[in-house]
TIRO-2110 file (N, C-alpha, C; in Angstrom, 1 decimal):
// TIRO-2110
-15.8, 0.5, 5.5, N, 1, A
-15.3, 0.1, 4.5, CA, 1, A
-13.8, 0.5, 4.2, C, 1, A
-13.1, -0.3, 4.0, N, 2, A
-11.6, 0.1, 3.5, CA, 2, A
-11.8, 0.6, 2.3, C, 2, A
-11.1, 1.9, 2.1, N, 3, A
-10.5, 2.2, 0.2, CA, 3, A
-10.5, 1.4, -0.3, C, 3, A
-10.3, 1.4, -1.9, N, 4, A
-10.0, 0.2, -2.8, CA, 4, A
-8.8, 0.1, -2.5, C, 4, A
-7.5, 0.8, -2.6, N, 5, A
-6.2, 0.6, -2.7, CA, 5, A
-5.9, -0.3, -1.5, C, 5, A
-6.7, -0.5, -0.3, N, 6, A
-6.3, -1.6, 0.6, CA, 6, A
-6.8, -2.7, 0.7, C, 6, A
-7.6, -3.1, -0.2, N, 7, A
-8.6, -4.1, -0.3, CA, 7, A
-7.2, -5.6, -1.0, C, 7, A
-7.2, -6.4, 0.0, N, 8, A
-6.3, -7.4, -0.6, CA, 8, A
-6.9, -8.3, -1.9, C, 8, A
-6.4, -8.4, -3.0, N, 9, A
-7.0, -8.8, -4.6, CA, 9, A
-6.2, -10.0, -4.5, C, 9, A
-6.7, -11.4, -5.1, N, 10, A
-6.0, -12.1, -5.7, CA, 10, A
-6.7, -12.9, -7.3, C, 10, A
-6.2, -13.1, -8.2, N, 11, A
-6.6, -13.6, -9.4, CA, 11, A
-7.6, -15.1, -8.9, C, 11, A
-8.9, -14.9, -9.7, N, 12, A
-9.5, -16.6, -9.9, CA, 12, A
-9.7, -16.7, -10.8, C, 12, A
-9.8, -17.5, -11.8, N, 13, A
-10.2, -17.7, -13.2, CA, 13, A
-11.2, -18.9, -13.6, C, 13, A
-12.6, -18.0, -13.9, N, 14, A
-13.3, -19.4, -14.3, CA, 14, A
-13.8, -19.3, -15.4, C, 14, A
-13.3, -20.3, -16.2, N, 15, A
-13.6, -20.0, -17.9, CA, 15, A
-12.5, -19.0, -18.4, C, 15, A
-13.5, -18.2, -19.8, N, 16, A
-12.8, -17.1, -19.8, CA, 16, A
-13.2, -16.2, -19.3, C, 16, A
-13.4, -16.4, -17.7, N, 17, A
-13.9, -14.7, -17.1, CA, 17, A
-13.1, -14.9, -15.9, C, 17, A
-12.6, -13.9, -15.2, N, 18, A
-11.7, -13.8, -14.4, CA, 18, A
-12.6, -13.0, -13.7, C, 18, A
-12.6, -13.2, -11.6, N, 19, A
-13.2, -12.6, -10.6, CA, 19, A
-12.1, -12.4, -9.6, C, 19, A
-12.2, -11.2, -8.9, N, 20, A
-11.6, -11.0, -8.1, CA, 20, A
-11.6, -12.0, -6.8, C, 20, A
-10.6, -12.4, -6.1, N, 21, A
-11.1, -13.0, -4.8, CA, 21, A
-10.6, -12.1, -3.5, C, 21, A
-11.6, -11.6, -2.7, N, 22, A
-11.5, -11.1, -1.6, CA, 22, A
-10.7, -12.0, -0.3, C, 22, A
-9.9, -11.6, 0.3, N, 23, A
-9.1, -12.0, 1.3, CA, 23, A
-10.4, -12.4, 2.4, C, 23, A
-10.6, -13.3, 3.1, N, 24, A
-11.4, -14.3, 4.0, CA, 24, A
-11.5, -13.5, 5.1, C, 24, A
-10.1, -12.5, 5.8, N, 25, A
-10.5, -12.0, 6.8, CA, 25, A
-10.5, -10.6, 6.6, C, 25, A
-10.4, -9.6, 7.7, N, 26, A
-10.8, -8.2, 7.2, CA, 26, A
-9.1, -7.9, 8.0, C, 26, A
-8.3, -7.5, 7.8, N, 27, A
-6.8, -7.3, 8.4, CA, 27, A
-7.4, -5.8, 9.2, C, 27, A
-7.9, -4.7, 8.8, N, 28, A
-8.4, -3.9, 9.6, CA, 28, A
-8.9, -4.0, 10.7, C, 28, A
-9.8, -5.0, 10.7, N, 29, A
-10.3, -5.4, 12.4, CA, 29, A
-9.8, -6.6, 12.8, C, 29, A
-8.1, -6.4, 12.5, N, 30, A
-7.5, -7.1, 13.6, CA, 30, A
-7.3, -8.7, 12.9, C, 30, A
-8.0, -9.2, 11.7, N, 31, A
-7.7, -10.3, 11.1, CA, 31, A
-8.8, -11.1, 11.5, C, 31, A
-10.3, -10.5, 12.1, N, 32, A
-11.2, -11.2, 12.1, CA, 32, A
-12.0, -11.7, 11.0, C, 32, A
-12.8, -12.9, 11.2, N, 33, A
-13.0, -13.4, 9.6, CA, 33, A
-14.7, -12.6, 9.8, C, 33, A
-14.7, -12.2, 8.4, N, 34, A
-16.0, -11.3, 8.5, CA, 34, A
-17.6, -13.1, 8.0, C, 34, A
-18.3, -11.9, 8.1, N, 35, A
-19.7, -13.1, 7.9, CA, 35, A
-19.8, -13.6, 6.8, C, 35, A
-20.2, -14.5, 6.0, N, 36, A
-20.6, -14.7, 4.6, CA, 36, A
-21.5, -13.5, 4.3, C, 36, A
-21.5, -13.3, 3.1, N, 37, A
-22.1, -12.0, 2.0, CA, 37, A
-23.5, -13.1, 1.7, C, 37, A
-24.6, -13.2, 1.2, N, 38, A
-24.9, -13.6, 0.6, CA, 38, A
-26.2, -12.6, -0.6, C, 38, A
-26.7, -13.6, -1.3, N, 39, A
-26.8, -13.0, -2.7, CA, 39, A
-28.1, -14.0, -3.1, C, 39, A
-29.2, -13.1, -3.9, N, 40, A
-30.7, -13.6, -4.4, CA, 40, A
-30.4, -13.1, -5.7, C, 40, A
-30.5, -14.0, -6.7, N, 41, A
-30.9, -14.0, -7.9, CA, 41, A
-32.1, -14.3, -8.6, C, 41, A
-32.8, -13.7, -8.8, N, 42, A
-33.9, -13.4, -9.7, CA, 42, A
-33.9, -13.0, -11.1, C, 42, A
-34.5, -14.3, -11.4, N, 43, A
-34.3, -14.3, -13.2, CA, 43, A
-35.6, -14.4, -13.8, C, 43, A
-36.0, -13.4, -15.1, N, 44, A
-36.9, -13.3, -15.4, CA, 44, A
-36.4, -13.6, -17.2, C, 44, A
-36.9, -14.6, -18.0, N, 45, A
-36.8, -14.8, -19.1, CA, 45, A
-36.6, -16.6, -19.1, C, 45, A
-35.6, -16.3, -20.3, N, 46, A
-35.8, -17.6, -21.1, CA, 46, A
-34.5, -18.4, -20.4, C, 46, A
-34.7, -20.1, -21.0, N, 47, A
-33.5, -20.6, -20.2, CA, 47, A
-32.0, -20.4, -20.2, C, 47, A
-31.6, -19.6, -21.5, N, 48, A
-30.4, -18.7, -21.2, CA, 48, A
-29.9, -18.1, -20.2, C, 48, A
-31.2, -17.5, -19.5, N, 49, A
-31.1, -16.1, -18.5, CA, 49, A
-31.0, -16.8, -17.3, C, 49, A
-31.8, -18.0, -17.3, N, 50, A
-31.5, -19.1, -16.1, CA, 50, A
-29.9, -19.9, -15.6, C, 50, A
-29.2, -20.0, -17.2, N, 51, A
-28.2, -20.2, -16.9, CA, 51, A
-27.2, -19.0, -16.4, C, 51, A
-27.3, -17.8, -17.1, N, 52, A
-26.6, -16.6, -16.5, CA, 52, A
-26.9, -16.8, -15.3, C, 52, A
-28.1, -16.5, -14.8, N, 53, A
-28.1, -16.2, -13.3, CA, 53, A
-27.3, -17.0, -12.6, C, 53, A
-27.1, -18.6, -12.8, N, 54, A
-26.1, -19.5, -12.2, CA, 54, A
-24.9, -19.1, -12.3, C, 54, A
-24.7, -18.6, -13.5, N, 55, A
-23.3, -18.3, -13.8, CA, 55, A
-22.9, -17.1, -13.3, C, 55, A
-23.5, -16.1, -12.7, N, 56, A
-23.3, -15.2, -11.9, CA, 56, A
-23.2, -15.4, -10.3, C, 56, A
-24.3, -16.2, -9.7, N, 57, A
-24.0, -16.7, -8.6, CA, 57, A
-22.9, -17.5, -8.1, C, 57, A
-22.6, -18.3, -9.4, N, 58, A
-21.0, -19.4, -9.2, CA, 58, A
-19.8, -18.4, -9.2, C, 58, A
-20.1, -17.1, -9.9, N, 59, A
-18.9, -16.1, -10.1, CA, 59, A
-19.0, -15.4, -8.8, C, 59, A
-19.7, -15.4, -8.0, N, 60, A
-19.9, -14.5, -6.7, CA, 60, A
-19.8, -15.4, -5.4, C, 60, A
-19.2, -16.5, -5.6, N, 61, A
-19.3, -18.1, -4.5, CA, 61, A
-17.6, -17.9, -4.3, C, 61, A
-16.6, -18.1, -5.3, N, 62, A
-15.2, -17.4, -4.7, CA, 62, A
-15.1, -16.4, -3.9, C, 62, A
-16.0, -15.4, -3.9, N, 63, A
-15.2, -13.9, -3.1, CA, 63, A
-16.6, -13.8, -2.4, C, 63, A
-17.0, -15.3, -1.4, N, 64, A
-18.0, -15.3, -0.4, CA, 64, A
-19.3, -15.0, -0.2, C, 64, A
-19.9, -15.1, -1.2, N, 65, A
-21.3, -14.8, -1.2, CA, 65, A
-21.9, -16.1, -1.5, C, 65, A
-23.3, -16.9, -0.8, N, 66, A
-23.7, -17.7, -0.7, CA, 66, A
-25.1, -17.4, -1.0, C, 66, A
-25.8, -18.4, -2.5, N, 67, A
-27.0, -17.8, -2.8, CA, 67, A
-28.3, -18.2, -1.5, C, 67, A
-29.4, -17.3, -1.4, N, 68, A
-29.9, -17.9, -0.5, CA, 68, A
-31.4, -17.6, -1.4, C, 68, A
-32.9, -18.2, -0.8, N, 69, A
-33.8, -18.3, -1.6, CA, 69, A
-34.9, -16.7, -1.7, C, 69, A
-34.2, -16.1, -0.7, N, 70, A
-35.2, -14.9, -0.5, CA, 70, A
-34.8, -13.6, -0.4, C, 70, A
-35.2, -12.4, -1.3, N, 71, A
-34.9, -10.9, -1.5, CA, 71, A
-34.2, -10.7, -0.1, C, 71, A
-35.6, -11.1, 0.9, N, 72, A
-35.0, -10.2, 2.3, CA, 72, A
-33.9, -10.8, 3.1, C, 72, A
-33.4, -11.5, 2.7, N, 73, A
-32.3, -12.8, 3.0, CA, 73, A
-31.0, -12.0, 2.9, C, 73, A
-31.0, -11.4, 1.5, N, 74, A
-29.7, -11.4, 0.8, CA, 74, A
-29.1, -10.0, 1.1, C, 74, A
-27.6, -9.7, 1.1, N, 75, A
-26.9, -8.6, 0.8, CA, 75, A
-27.0, -7.9, -0.5, C, 75, A
-26.9, -8.9, -1.6, N, 76, A
-26.8, -8.6, -2.8, CA, 76, A
-28.2, -9.3, -3.3, C, 76, A
-29.2, -8.5, -4.2, N, 77, A
-30.2, -8.9, -5.3, CA, 77, A
-29.8, -8.6, -6.2, C, 77, A
-29.7, -9.2, -7.4, N, 78, A
-29.1, -9.5, -9.1, CA, 78, A
-30.8, -9.3, -9.7, C, 78, A
-31.5, -8.8, -10.6, N, 79, A
-32.5, -8.9, -11.3, CA, 79, A
-32.2, -9.3, -12.9, C, 79, A
-32.0, -10.2, -13.1, N, 80, A
-31.7, -11.0, -14.5, CA, 80, A
-33.0, -10.9, -15.6, C, 80, A
-32.2, -10.0, -16.2, N, 81, A
-33.3, -10.4, -18.0, CA, 81, A
-32.7, -10.5, -18.9, C, 81, A
-33.6, -10.2, -20.3, N, 82, A
-33.3, -10.2, -21.5, CA, 82, A
-32.6, -9.0, -21.5, C, 82, A
END
């Protein structure tokens, strides 16, 4: 993993929130494309929590995460509660 100062960042704005977008290739690896990263969001609670979980997954999509159906298949697991 490269140090923070060597990471290439671009600004992606979604509504009132801003999320960093990491370049799709790893310059340290000679420009080789990185494999997609995966996220599993488990939501407990009310319908607002469901919305919040979908929102988190949506904010992670621009930085290369795609949702998966199982925590065993995920690089990142988010437990979303009240």
